[in-house]
C-alpha positions in Angstrom: -274.5 13.2 211.8 -272.7 13.8 208.6 -270.0 11.4 207.3 -268.8 14.3 205.1 -266.0 16.1 207.0 -266.6 19.7 207.9 -264.2 21.8 205.8 -262.9 23.7 208.9 -262.2 20.5 210.7 -260.5 19.0 207.6 -258.4 22.1 207.2 -257.4 22.1 210.9 -256.4 18.4 210.9 -254.4 18.8 207.7 -252.4 21.6 209.4 -252.0 19.9 212.8 -248.9 17.7 212.9 -249.5 16.6 216.5 -253.0 15.3 215.8 -251.6 13.6 212.7 -248.9 11.9 214.8 -251.5 10.7 217.2 -253.3 9.0 214.2 -256.5 10.9 214.7 -259.3 10.1 212.2 -262.5 12.1 211.9 -265.4 9.8 211.8 -268.3 12.3 211.8 -268.8 16.0 212.0 -271.5 18.6 212.1 -271.5 22.2 213.3 -270.5 22.1 217.0 -269.9 18.3 216.9 -267.3 15.9 215.9 -266.5 12.2 216.5 -262.8 11.1 216.4 -261.0 7.8 216.6 -257.4 6.8 217.3 -255.4 3.7 218.2 -253.0 3.6 221.2 -249.4 2.8 220.2 -246.5 1.7 222.4 -244.8 5.1 222.2 -247.9 6.6 223.8 -247.4 4.7 227.1 -246.0 5.8 230.4 -243.6 4.1 232.7 -246.4 1.8 233.9 -247.1 0.5 230.4 -250.5 2.2 230.2 -251.5 5.1 228.0 -250.0 8.4 229.2 -252.7 10.7 230.5 -251.4 13.5 228.3 -252.2 11.5 225.2 -255.8 11.0 226.3 -256.1 14.7 227.3 -254.6 15.7 223.9 -257.1 13.4 222.1 -260.0 15.0 223.9 -258.6 18.5 223.4 -258.4 17.9 219.6 -262.1 16.9 219.7 -262.8 20.1 221.6 -260.8 22.2 219.1 -262.4 20.6 216.0 -266.0 20.8 217.4 -265.7 24.4 218.7 -264.1 25.7 215.5 -266.4 23.8 213.2 -268.9 26.8 212.8 -266.1 28.8 211.2 -265.2 31.2 214.1 -261.7 30.8 215.5 -262.1 29.5 219.0 -259.4 29.0 221.6 -259.4 27.0 224.8 -259.9 28.9 228.0 -260.1 26.0 230.5 -260.1 22.2 230.2 -260.4 19.4 232.7 -260.4 15.6 232.5 -261.4 12.7 234.6 -259.7 9.4 233.8 -262.1 6.5 234.5 -260.5 3.4 233.1 -257.0 2.2 232.2 -256.1 2.5 228.5 -253.6 0.0 226.9 -251.6 -0.4 223.7 -253.9 -1.5 220.9 -257.0 0.1 222.4 -259.0 2.1 219.9 -260.4 5.2 221.4 -263.4 7.3 220.3 -263.9 10.9 221.4 -267.4 12.3 220.9 -268.3 15.9 221.6 -271.5 17.4 223.0 -271.9 21.2 222.7 -273.4 22.4 226.0 -273.3 26.1 225.1 -272.8 27.9 221.8 -272.4 31.5 222.9 -271.2 34.5 220.8 -267.9 34.7 222.8 -267.9 31.5 225.0 -268.6 27.9 224.1 -268.7 24.9 226.5 -268.2 21.3 225.4 -268.2 17.9 227.0 -266.1 15.1 225.4 -266.8 11.5 226.1 -263.8 9.2 225.4 -264.6 5.5 225.1 -262.6 2.4 224.1 -263.4 -0.3 221.5 -265.7 -2.0 224.0 -267.7 1.2 224.5 -266.3 1.5 228.1 -266.0 5.1 229.3 -262.2 5.7 229.7 -262.3 9.5 230.2 -264.6 12.5 230.5 -263.4 15.9 229.4 -265.0 19.3 229.7 -263.7 22.4 228.0 -264.6 26.0 227.6 -263.5 28.1 224.6 -263.3 31.8 223.7 -264.6 32.8 220.3 -262.3 35.4 218.9 -264.8 36.7 216.3 -262.4 36.1 213.5 -263.3 33.6 210.8 -261.1 30.7 209.6 -259.3 31.3 206.3 -259.6 28.1 204.4 -257.5 29.4 201.5 -260.5 29.7 199.2 
């Protein structure tokens, strides 16, 4: 996998205030693939003091968005689902890694594995995207 960040992913992240607020860092990328990292902060917790499920979902959704758009075609989520498998706490460092299951002309399907710093699986996410046929304008 490439340590050089895909230009589409880089452009998307630089224009995504929510992913920036979450502190997402792109670790690796290739066409149809990305690996992200982020640390859980106190303001990301729910009333039980554990990471809010919406934060974990959003993290995996960002991984889906970056991976599915990385080939240059604008791709939009059609359907996503997540299974939470382990509690996430303040200070945990999460990694989201995508696996492209289908790269169709109009539909793409992805699986995102979210692990903590101990490599424990904390969530598994699956998403389908619609490829619009339009290309990303990177301002070149």
